[in-house]
Each structure stands twice: as structure tokens, then as C-alpha cells.
C-alpha positions as CSV (number, residue, x, y, z in Angstrom):
1,M,-6.5,-38.7,-26.2
2,N,-9.1,-37.6,-23.6
3,I,-7.9,-34.2,-22.3
4,G,-9.3,-32.0,-19.5
5,I,-8.7,-28.2,-19.6
6,I,-9.2,-26.1,-16.5
7,G,-10.4,-22.6,-17.3
8,A,-12.3,-21.2,-20.3
9,G,-10.6,-17.8,-20.6
10,V,-8.3,-16.7,-23.5
11,T,-5.8,-19.5,-22.8
12,G,-8.3,-22.3,-22.2
13,L,-10.3,-21.5,-25.4
14,V,-7.3,-21.5,-27.7
15,T,-5.9,-24.6,-26.1
16,A,-9.2,-26.4,-26.7
17,K,-9.3,-25.1,-30.3
18,V,-5.8,-26.4,-31.1
19,L,-6.3,-29.8,-29.4
20,L,-9.6,-30.4,-31.1
21,A,-8.2,-29.6,-34.5
22,R,-5.6,-32.3,-33.9
23,G,-8.2,-34.9,-33.1
24,H,-8.2,-35.0,-29.3
25,S,-11.3,-35.3,-27.1
26,V,-11.5,-32.1,-25.0
27,T,-13.6,-31.0,-22.0
28,L,-13.2,-27.5,-20.5
29,F,-14.2,-26.8,-16.9
30,E,-15.2,-23.2,-16.1
31,Q,-16.5,-22.3,-12.7
32,R,-18.4,-19.2,-13.9
33,P,-21.5,-19.1,-16.0
34,E,-19.8,-17.5,-19.0
35,L,-16.5,-17.9,-20.7
36,G,-13.8,-15.2,-20.8
37,G,-11.7,-15.5,-17.7
38,V,-10.6,-12.0,-16.6
39,W,-13.0,-10.6,-19.3
40,E,-16.1,-12.4,-18.0
41,V,-18.8,-10.0,-16.9
42,S,-18.5,-10.5,-13.1
43,R,-14.8,-9.4,-13.3
44,R,-15.1,-6.5,-15.6
45,Y,-14.4,-3.4,-13.5
46,I,-15.2,0.1,-14.8
47,G,-12.5,1.2,-17.2
48,L,-11.1,-2.3,-17.9
49,K,-9.3,-2.3,-21.2
50,I,-6.5,-4.3,-22.7
51,Q,-3.0,-2.9,-22.1
52,S,-1.7,-3.6,-25.6
53,P,-3.0,-2.5,-29.0
54,R,-5.7,-4.7,-30.5
55,E,-3.6,-5.9,-33.4
56,I,-1.2,-7.5,-30.9
57,Y,-3.8,-8.8,-28.4
58,T,-5.3,-11.2,-30.9
59,F,-5.2,-14.7,-32.1
60,S,-3.2,-15.4,-35.3
61,D,-6.2,-16.5,-37.4
62,F,-9.0,-14.5,-35.9
63,D,-8.8,-10.7,-36.0
64,M,-10.7,-8.3,-33.8
65,P,-13.6,-6.4,-35.5
66,A,-12.3,-3.5,-37.6
67,D,-14.5,-1.0,-35.7
68,Y,-12.9,-1.8,-32.3
69,P,-10.8,1.0,-30.9
70,E,-7.0,0.6,-30.5
71,F,-7.5,-0.4,-26.9
72,P,-10.8,-2.3,-26.7
73,E,-12.9,-2.3,-23.5
74,G,-13.5,-5.5,-21.5
75,R,-17.0,-6.0,-22.9
76,Q,-15.6,-5.9,-26.4
77,I,-12.9,-8.5,-25.6
78,A,-15.6,-10.7,-24.1
79,S,-17.6,-10.4,-27.3
80,Y,-14.5,-11.2,-29.4
81,L,-13.9,-14.4,-27.3
82,D,-17.6,-15.3,-27.7
83,A,-17.2,-15.0,-31.5
84,Y,-14.0,-17.1,-31.4
85,A,-15.7,-19.8,-29.4
86,E,-18.7,-19.7,-31.8
87,K,-16.5,-19.9,-34.9
88,Y,-14.5,-23.0,-33.7
89,S,-17.6,-24.6,-32.0
90,L,-16.0,-24.6,-28.6
91,N,-19.1,-24.0,-26.4
92,P,-20.3,-27.6,-26.6
93,H,-17.0,-28.7,-25.0
94,V,-17.3,-26.3,-22.0
95,R,-18.8,-27.3,-18.7
96,F,-19.9,-24.0,-17.2
97,N,-20.6,-23.5,-13.4
98,T,-18.2,-26.4,-12.7
99,Q,-15.5,-25.8,-10.2
100,V,-12.4,-28.1,-10.0
101,L,-11.8,-28.6,-6.3
102,S,-8.7,-30.7,-6.6
103,L,-6.5,-32.3,-9.2
104,R,-4.8,-35.5,-8.2
105,K,-2.7,-38.1,-10.0
106,A,-4.6,-41.3,-10.8
107,G,-2.6,-44.0,-12.5
108,A,-1.4,-42.7,-15.8
109,G,-3.9,-39.8,-15.7
110,W,-5.4,-37.2,-13.5
111,R,-8.6,-37.2,-11.4
112,L,-10.6,-34.0,-11.0
113,E,-12.8,-33.5,-8.0
114,L,-15.8,-31.4,-9.2
115,K,-18.5,-29.1,-7.7
116,D,-21.6,-27.7,-9.3
117,M,-21.5,-24.0,-8.6
118,A,-25.2,-23.4,-9.2
119,S,-26.4,-26.0,-6.7
120,G,-23.4,-26.3,-4.5
121,R,-23.5,-30.1,-4.8
122,A,-20.5,-32.3,-5.4
123,L,-20.3,-33.9,-8.9
124,P,-18.8,-37.3,-9.7
125,D,-15.0,-37.2,-10.1
126,E,-13.7,-37.4,-13.7
127,T,-10.4,-38.7,-14.9
128,F,-8.4,-37.6,-17.9
129,E,-5.3,-39.0,-19.7
130,H,-3.9,-35.5,-19.8
131,V,-4.8,-32.2,-18.1
132,V,-3.9,-28.6,-19.2
133,L,-4.1,-26.1,-16.4
134,C,-5.3,-22.8,-17.9
135,N,-6.7,-21.1,-14.7
136,G,-4.5,-18.0,-15.3
137,L,-2.4,-15.8,-13.1
138,F,-5.3,-13.8,-11.8
139,T,-7.3,-16.1,-9.7
140,K,-7.1,-15.0,-6.1
141,R,-7.7,-11.4,-5.0
142,N,-4.8,-9.8,-3.2
143,A,-6.6,-7.6,-0.7
144,P,-4.7,-6.3,2.4
145,E,-6.4,-6.3,5.7
146,L,-7.1,-2.7,6.8
147,A,-7.3,-1.7,10.5
148,G,-10.4,0.3,11.3
149,R,-12.4,-1.0,8.3
150,P,-15.5,-1.8,10.4
151,Q,-15.6,1.8,11.7
152,F,-15.1,3.1,8.2
153,E,-18.0,1.0,6.8
154,A,-20.2,1.7,9.8
155,A,-20.0,5.4,8.9
156,G,-21.1,4.7,5.3
157,G,-17.7,4.1,3.7
158,R,-17.0,1.3,1.3
159,V,-13.9,-0.8,0.6
160,L,-13.9,-2.6,-2.8
161,H,-11.4,-4.6,-4.7
162,S,-10.9,-3.2,-8.1
163,V,-12.8,-6.1,-9.7
164,E,-15.8,-5.1,-7.6
165,F,-15.8,-1.6,-9.0
166,T,-18.5,-2.3,-11.6
167,D,-20.8,0.7,-11.0
168,L,-19.4,4.2,-11.6
169,N,-22.1,5.7,-9.4
170,A,-20.3,4.2,-6.4
171,A,-17.7,7.0,-6.8
172,S,-20.1,9.8,-7.6
173,G,-19.5,12.9,-5.5
174,K,-17.1,11.1,-3.2
175,D,-13.5,11.4,-2.0
176,V,-12.0,8.2,-3.5
177,I,-8.7,6.5,-2.6
178,V,-7.3,4.1,-5.2
179,V,-4.6,1.9,-3.8
180,G,-1.9,0.8,-6.3
181,F,0.0,2.0,-9.4
182,G,-0.5,-0.8,-11.9
183,K,-2.8,-0.9,-14.9
184,S,-5.9,-1.6,-12.9
185,A,-5.2,1.2,-10.5
186,L,-4.8,3.7,-13.3
187,D,-7.8,2.4,-15.1
188,V,-10.0,2.9,-12.0
189,A,-8.5,6.2,-11.0
190,Y,-9.1,7.7,-14.5
191,E,-12.7,6.5,-14.6
192,A,-13.5,7.5,-11.0
193,R,-12.2,11.0,-11.7
194,K,-15.1,11.5,-14.1
195,V,-17.7,11.6,-11.2
196,A,-15.8,11.8,-7.9
197,R,-15.2,14.9,-5.9
198,R,-11.5,14.0,-5.5
199,V,-9.4,10.9,-6.4
200,T,-6.2,10.1,-4.7
201,L,-3.9,7.4,-6.2
202,L,-2.0,6.0,-3.2
203,F,1.0,3.8,-3.8
204,R,4.0,2.3,-2.0
205,R,6.0,2.4,-5.2
206,T,5.6,3.4,-8.8
207,T,6.3,1.2,-11.9
208,W,7.4,2.0,-15.4
209,H,4.9,2.4,-18.2
210,V,5.3,2.4,-21.9
211,P,4.4,5.9,-23.3
212,Y,1.4,5.9,-25.6
213,K,3.4,8.0,-28.0
214,L,6.9,9.2,-27.2
215,F,7.3,12.9,-28.1
216,G,3.8,12.6,-29.7
217,V,5.5,10.8,-32.6
218,I,7.0,7.3,-31.8
219,P,4.2,4.9,-31.0
220,G,4.7,3.0,-27.7
221,K,4.1,-0.4,-29.4
222,A,7.4,0.2,-31.4
223,L,9.2,0.6,-28.0
224,A,7.7,-2.7,-26.6
225,Y,6.8,-5.1,-29.4
226,S,9.8,-5.3,-31.7
227,R,13.0,-7.4,-32.0
228,S,14.9,-4.1,-31.8
229,A,13.4,-3.5,-28.3
230,E,14.3,-7.0,-27.1
231,F,17.8,-6.7,-28.5
232,W,18.8,-4.4,-25.6
233,H,17.8,-7.0,-23.0
234,G,20.6,-9.4,-24.2
235,R,18.7,-12.6,-23.7
236,N,20.1,-14.1,-26.9
237,A,23.7,-14.8,-26.3
238,S,24.6,-15.3,-29.9
239,G,25.3,-13.0,-32.9
240,L,25.5,-9.3,-32.7
241,E,23.3,-9.2,-29.6
242,G,25.6,-11.5,-27.7
243,F,28.7,-9.5,-28.9
244,L,27.2,-6.2,-27.8
245,H,26.3,-7.4,-24.3
246,K,29.5,-9.2,-23.7
247,R,32.0,-6.8,-25.3
248,L,30.3,-3.4,-25.1
249,P,28.3,-3.4,-21.8
250,W,29.0,0.3,-21.3
251,L,26.9,1.0,-24.5
252,V,24.1,-1.2,-23.2
253,R,24.1,0.7,-19.8
254,L,24.1,4.0,-21.7
255,Y,21.1,3.0,-23.8
256,W,19.1,2.0,-20.7
257,A,20.2,5.1,-18.8
258,V,19.2,7.4,-21.6
259,S,15.9,5.5,-22.2
260,G,15.0,5.8,-18.6
261,L,15.6,9.5,-18.6
262,V,13.7,10.1,-21.7
263,I,10.7,7.9,-20.8
264,G,10.8,9.1,-17.2
265,A,10.7,12.7,-18.2
266,H,7.9,12.1,-20.7
267,L,5.7,10.4,-18.1
268,G,6.7,12.5,-15.1
269,L,8.4,9.7,-13.3
270,L,11.7,11.4,-12.4
271,S,10.7,13.2,-9.2
272,K,11.7,11.7,-5.9
273,K,8.1,10.7,-5.2
274,M,7.3,9.3,-8.6
275,R,10.6,7.6,-9.5
276,P,10.3,3.8,-9.7
277,D,12.4,1.8,-7.2
278,F,14.0,-0.1,-10.1
279,S,15.7,1.1,-13.2
280,L,13.9,0.7,-16.5
281,R,16.2,-2.2,-17.4
282,D,15.8,-3.9,-14.1
283,S,12.0,-3.6,-14.2
284,I,11.6,-6.5,-16.6
285,G,8.8,-8.7,-15.2
286,L,7.2,-5.9,-13.2
287,A,3.7,-4.7,-13.8
288,T,4.9,-2.5,-16.7
289,G,2.1,-1.6,-19.0
290,F,1.0,0.9,-21.6
291,G,0.5,4.4,-20.4
292,F,-2.8,6.2,-21.2
293,K,-3.2,8.4,-24.3
294,D,-2.5,11.4,-22.1
295,N,0.8,9.8,-21.0
296,L,-0.2,10.1,-17.3
297,R,-1.0,13.9,-17.7
298,K,-3.8,13.7,-15.0
299,L,-1.2,12.6,-12.5
300,R,1.3,15.2,-13.6
301,N,-1.0,18.1,-13.4
302,G,-2.7,17.1,-10.2
303,E,-6.1,16.3,-11.6
304,I,-5.6,13.0,-9.8
305,D,-3.6,13.3,-6.5
306,A,-0.6,11.1,-6.5
307,V,0.5,10.2,-2.9
308,K,3.3,7.9,-1.9
309,G,2.5,5.9,1.2
310,E,0.3,3.3,2.6
311,I,-2.8,3.1,4.8
312,A,-2.2,2.4,8.4
313,S,-5.8,2.5,9.4
314,L,-9.3,3.7,8.5
315,D,-11.9,5.5,10.5
316,A,-15.2,7.3,10.0
317,D,-13.6,10.1,8.1
318,G,-11.1,8.4,5.9
319,A,-7.6,7.0,6.1
320,T,-4.5,7.6,8.2
321,L,-1.3,6.8,6.5
322,A,1.7,5.1,8.1
323,D,3.5,8.5,8.4
324,G,0.5,10.1,10.0
325,R,-0.9,12.0,7.1
326,R,-4.7,12.1,6.7
327,I,-6.7,11.6,3.5
328,A,-10.5,12.1,3.6
329,A,-12.4,9.2,1.9
330,Q,-15.8,7.6,1.6
331,L,-14.6,5.0,-0.9
332,V,-11.4,2.9,-1.0
333,I,-10.7,0.8,-4.0
334,L,-7.9,-1.8,-3.6
335,A,-6.3,-2.1,-7.1
336,T,-3.8,-4.5,-5.5
337,G,-4.0,-7.2,-8.1
338,F,-4.2,-10.9,-7.8
339,E,-2.3,-14.0,-6.8
340,Q,-2.0,-17.3,-8.6
341,D,-3.9,-20.0,-6.8
342,L,-2.6,-23.6,-7.2
343,S,-4.6,-24.9,-4.2
344,I,-6.2,-27.6,-6.5
345,L,-2.9,-29.4,-6.5
346,S,-1.8,-31.4,-3.5
347,D,1.0,-30.0,-1.3
348,E,3.3,-32.5,-2.7
349,D,2.5,-31.7,-6.3
350,R,2.5,-28.0,-5.7
351,A,6.0,-28.2,-4.4
352,K,7.0,-29.7,-7.7
353,V,5.8,-26.5,-9.4
354,L,6.8,-23.8,-6.9
355,A,10.2,-23.5,-5.4
356,P,10.5,-22.7,-1.7
357,N,11.1,-19.0,-2.6
358,G,7.9,-19.0,-4.8
359,D,9.7,-19.2,-8.2
360,Y,7.8,-21.2,-10.8
361,R,9.8,-24.2,-12.0
362,L,8.2,-24.8,-15.4
363,Y,10.2,-25.9,-18.5
364,R,9.3,-23.5,-21.2
365,H,6.8,-22.1,-18.7
366,I,4.7,-25.1,-19.6
367,V,5.9,-28.4,-18.1
368,A,6.7,-29.3,-14.5
369,P,9.4,-32.0,-14.9
370,A,8.1,-34.2,-12.1
371,L,4.4,-34.1,-13.1
372,E,3.8,-36.3,-16.1
373,G,0.5,-35.8,-18.0
374,L,0.0,-32.3,-16.8
375,T,0.9,-29.1,-18.6
376,F,0.4,-25.4,-17.9
377,N,-0.7,-22.7,-20.3
378,G,-1.0,-19.0,-19.5
379,Y,1.8,-19.2,-17.0
380,N,4.0,-17.4,-19.4
381,G,2.7,-13.8,-19.0
382,T,3.2,-11.3,-21.8
383,T,1.1,-8.4,-23.0
384,A,0.3,-10.5,-26.1
385,V,-1.5,-13.2,-24.2
386,P,-3.7,-14.6,-27.0
387,L,-0.7,-15.2,-29.2
388,T,1.7,-16.6,-26.6
389,S,-1.1,-18.9,-25.4
390,E,-1.9,-20.0,-28.9
391,I,1.7,-20.9,-29.7
392,S,2.1,-22.6,-26.4
393,A,-1.1,-24.6,-27.2
394,H,0.6,-25.8,-30.4
395,W,3.7,-26.7,-28.5
396,I,1.5,-28.6,-25.9
397,A,-0.3,-30.5,-28.7
398,R,3.0,-31.6,-30.2
399,W,4.4,-32.5,-26.7
400,I,1.3,-34.7,-26.1
401,D,1.6,-36.3,-29.6
402,G,5.4,-36.9,-29.2
403,Q,6.4,-34.4,-31.9
404,V,8.4,-32.2,-29.5
405,K,11.5,-33.7,-27.8
406,H,10.9,-34.7,-24.2
407,P,14.1,-33.9,-22.4
408,N,14.7,-35.9,-19.2
409,A,14.1,-34.3,-15.8
410,A,17.7,-33.2,-15.4
411,E,17.8,-31.5,-18.7
412,M,14.5,-29.7,-18.1
413,N,15.6,-28.6,-14.6
414,A,18.9,-27.3,-16.1
415,A,17.0,-25.2,-18.6
416,I,14.7,-23.9,-15.8
417,D,17.8,-23.0,-13.7
418,E,19.4,-21.2,-16.6
419,D,16.3,-19.1,-17.3
420,L,15.7,-18.2,-13.6
421,A,19.4,-17.3,-13.2
422,W,19.2,-14.9,-16.2
423,R,16.0,-13.3,-14.8
424,R,17.5,-13.1,-11.3
425,A,20.5,-11.2,-12.8
426,H,18.4,-8.9,-14.9
427,Q,15.3,-8.4,-12.8
428,K,15.5,-6.8,-9.4
429,A,11.9,-7.3,-8.4
430,S,11.2,-9.0,-5.1
431,H,8.3,-11.1,-6.3
432,P,8.7,-14.7,-7.5
433,L,10.1,-15.4,-11.0
434,G,9.3,-17.9,-13.7
435,H,5.7,-17.0,-14.6
436,F,6.5,-14.1,-16.9
437,A,7.9,-14.5,-20.4
438,G,7.6,-10.9,-21.5
439,P,8.9,-8.5,-22.6
440,L,11.0,-11.1,-24.4
441,T,8.0,-12.2,-26.5
442,F,10.0,-12.8,-29.7
443,Y,12.6,-14.8,-27.9
444,Y,10.0,-16.9,-26.2
445,L,8.0,-17.7,-29.3
446,D,11.2,-18.4,-31.3
447,T,12.2,-20.9,-28.6
448,L,8.9,-22.7,-28.8
449,L,9.0,-22.8,-32.6
450,A,12.5,-24.2,-32.5
451,D,11.4,-27.0,-30.2
452,M,8.8,-27.8,-32.9
453,G,11.4,-27.8,-35.6
454,L,10.3,-24.6,-37.1
455,P,12.1,-21.3,-37.9
456,P,11.1,-17.9,-36.5
457,A,7.7,-17.0,-37.9
458,D,9.0,-13.7,-39.4
459,A,12.2,-15.3,-40.9
460,K,10.8,-14.7,-44.4
461,H,11.0,-10.9,-43.9
462,P,14.1,-8.9,-44.9
463,P,16.5,-8.5,-41.9
464,F,16.1,-4.8,-41.4
465,S,12.3,-4.8,-41.5
466,R,12.2,-7.9,-39.4
467,F,14.4,-6.3,-36.8
468,N,12.2,-3.2,-36.5
469,A,8.8,-4.6,-37.3
470,I,6.1,-4.7,-34.6
471,L,4.9,-8.1,-33.5
472,N,2.3,-9.4,-36.0
473,P,0.2,-12.4,-34.8
474,Q,-0.8,-13.1,-38.4
475,D,2.8,-14.3,-39.0
476,Y,2.0,-17.3,-36.8
477,A,-1.2,-18.4,-38.6
478,F,0.6,-21.0,-40.6
479,L,0.8,-23.2,-37.5
480,S,-2.9,-24.0,-37.7
481,T,-2.3,-25.5,-41.2
482,L,0.5,-27.9,-40.1
């Protein structure tokens, strides 16, 4: 089959590798001059690192170099992806500097309207029998409008989105405000602190983070990437997990309450100013990432000022907050994240993916029931993106080849409704649902494997070690041999 893939980041590359190995004709469209997606050079801000250990953020059959640190930097991940593309001869299939302007149904296939980014000229439309959308969840910058920005900049101040913070000298000797509390905000604040006169982390709300090491002994990955960690979420309604959550809910509540107190105390998140708005259990799906090796010590000891509030306006001297407080600044970095951009779809087709409240309606986070011949990969966020994208690619290949059951639209919508209902009951965040599969990584991968008629990848391991073992991508390498 002739298949088009939009995006040559982590997800697009592994999708191409899997489909090529199964004999399909593949073309990847990448609007930038290099592959890598969020790891491409133009998007690598100072301090960018992966937020999960390297042995988890990897493909099943292609390990990272042994000399990489536990949390590799952005340039190292880019080099890793380059090597992956080289090993599997993917570059000849990538059309760089080619933007997909629109994606429209054309008979049994899909037509792509294309633009050459180098020349700005329109390219001839191309049609594919199937298209996999791998443009990721981080495509459109989320940057709030700031009153007074012209006056601030006229006085020599600068406002950058975190992705634009590519030169550490921009913060040298300055008072810096970093807006946000997610991974990118902490990355930037920690790096800017090395050269800035003062760094203020300004946030409307805090979020939970996984300790690097709890009590200096228990590695954070054991708290986030094991079946035992997922057990307490109760997504699996059968067996001991189902019994516990149905018959002993008080024990589940006690577990989460104690865990929140222990982790909160360890990270300094229990004060009124720092306490997250949602409990640890209810924060599933929020921007919860790995803490730094110092377990946020720079925030706790005041080396980086932590201020709860938001900017009302800027002026020549800095920022005025909504409550009237003043913060001097010559540089403001907006680590306010990204939004998904589905503007390449028509309004009619976009409405088949996104519910009116913004929830993603994708069966297995992959298929929109009403859009035949189009699948989505990378719309299933976890902190083990290479692996979840790889297994999703195998699922997509079998879906295309007719080796995965195609439920009818009613059955797919019922499964979507069930998943969203569970997340709504267990996730108190206000943002849309249905684009985040983590932290239930094992549950999600088990579901995809079951659809393919396969047992869990770690089923061969003894029950106790399987329950407590940390996610191992190498367990899934067998899929490439089937």
C-alpha cells in the first residue's frame, strides 16, 4: 500500500520503519530541514533533556549509546534518532522542508496539499491510500498575550517562548522570570540560574513530579514505570486489582494519601504556595514528570524564587502581577507549553476527532471511527514515547493489513466512551482528555498486544518479578520478527 506519514519525529520514524518492513511504500513529510520533531535543532532550548531514564525512552531494538547519561540532552537524542534513521535506511523516504497544508479525503484515499518551505512555493498535491498523522502533541506554541510587552521590549527587555531560549547568554546577568511549572519551565529555570542575577519561577499552579530518588534510595523509575505502580490506579477491573478497588477502596485512598504526603514532603510541595491543586491520584494526565537529581532543592532553598501568581502587565522595569506585586525583569521566558494543531484537517473532519469539549475521540488513541484510511500515532502520550509509538506502529500496520479486528463505529465509540469516562472519574484536570495514555503504559501496551492476538510482552517473567520490574522496551523487540 502507498502510505503517507506526516511528521519525521520519534513517532513518524518508527512508524515508517515498521511499515517499510512489512512491504508498504512509505513517504514521510517533514516541514523542517532535519528529522527529530521536538528534538530537532531549531526546537532544542537550553537545558532540554528527556524526562524519563534512557533505558525507558528507547526503541525496543535500538539501544541508546552506553556512554549517554541517564537523562540525555536534546542533542544526544537527536543523534540517536539520526543513527536510527541511518540503520533502517529511512532518510531516502523523508521529504524535508515540505509542509502539509491540508489533508482531505479523496475517494478511497487522502489528498495532501503541499508547500516547499525553502522556496515558499506550492507543490503538486499528492494522494495516498492511507495516511498516518504523526505530527505530535507539541506543534503550536501556547504563548499568552502580555499587556505592556511593547514598552518592556522598547526598554531592552525580551520575551521568549521556551523553545526560543537557545542561547544561555540571553540570561547572563539579568533578572529572569520563567513562567510555568512543568518540565520545560524547570529545565529553563535551572539552566538560567547558572548565569542570571536572579531567576523567578512564576506559576499559577504547581504539578506533581516523580522524585529522582525517594529518600535517596528508591529510584523514581520504580515509582512510575512498573506494574505495581499502575496497580493502584485501578484501570484493570479484573483480578486482585479489580477486587482491591471495588471492595477495599479505603485502602486505595490510604495508599494515595500516604504517597502524596511522602512525595510532597520530599519535594517540598506541601506548603500552601507549593501544594498542587489536585491530589497525587487525581493528577493522572497532568504534566507530571521526573524531578531533578536535587529533587527540586533549588526551589526549596530559595536559590530559584518560587512565586505563585500571574503577570498582569509588563513595563520598562519588569512585571506587575495580578495581585499588584512587582518583579524586576529584563527577560521573560514563557515555558507555557504547546497545543496540538489539527488545522490541516477540514472543520468537518476535525469534528470527528475532537469532541465539542476538546476531548480526543480516538479508538485505542489511534483511529477516529468516522475517518477511514487515516490513523494517528503519537496521540497517546506517555513518558516512554519511543516504545508506545513503536507498538502503536505495529498495531497500525496490522490494522492496515487486516490482522487486527476492525470493530464497527458503534463498538469503537463505546470503547472510547468507556475510556473517557474512566479518565473523567480519575482525572480532575480541566484540560481535554483522550490524548494521554500514561501513566498506564503497561495497561495500554497490553491492550494493543491483545488486539494483535499476543500476550503481554513480559508474560514469560515470574509473577513477582513481573509485578515489580521496571518497564523494559527490549521485552517488545519480538514484534519486529513477526
